[in-house]
N, C-alpha and C positions, 0 to 999 in steps of 0.2 A: 777707865780709871783703874790703876793697879791696886791690888789688894795688899795689905800688910804682909801676908804670906808670900806673895809674889816678890815684893821688894826685898824681904829678908832672904828668900832663896837666891835672888840675884846677887845680893851682897855676899852670901856664903860662897857662891860660885866664884865671885871676883876675888875674894880673899884666898880661897883654895888655889885658884890659878896663880895668884901672886906668890904664894908659898911654893907652889910647884916650880915656878920659873926662877925664883930668887933664893930659895932655901930648900934645895933638894934633900938635904939631911933631915930636915923636919918633915918634909912631905912623906918620906918613907914611913913615918910613924903616925900619920894621921888616922890610920885604921885602928890605932890603939886609943883614940879619943873616945870617951864614953858616950857615944851617940850612935845608935845603930837602929836601922829601920826594923830589925827583928824585934826590938822592944815594943814596937808599935803595931804588932799584928792585930791586936784587938781594938785599937782605936786610932783615930787620925792624929797626925803630928800637929800639935797646936802651935800657935804663934809664939807662945812663951818658950816652947821647946827650941824653936829656931833661934830665938833671941839668946837663950843660954848657950846654944852651940856656937853662934856667931861670936859671942863674948869670949868663949873658950878658945876659939881659933885665933882671935886677935891677941889674947893673953899669951898663948903659946908662941905666936909669931914674935911678939915683943920680947919675951923671955929668950927665945932662940937668938934674936938679933943681939941681945946683950951678951950672951955667952959665946956667941960665934965671933964677936968682935966687929960686927957691922955697925 
């Protein structure tokens, strides 16, 4: 059985791949998204962290679609 952490990681990978393929202009700026593993040197990445990051990726993709005219 997959854990929530695993499911969220797969969804993040899927959304990131979709952005890379369909929205290269946005993909260039994903490194600027405020989620960095450097922040988590002292503790493990929690499921809530992944949920927030996934939500942020989806939000950015949807905003980009609207402004890019897709």
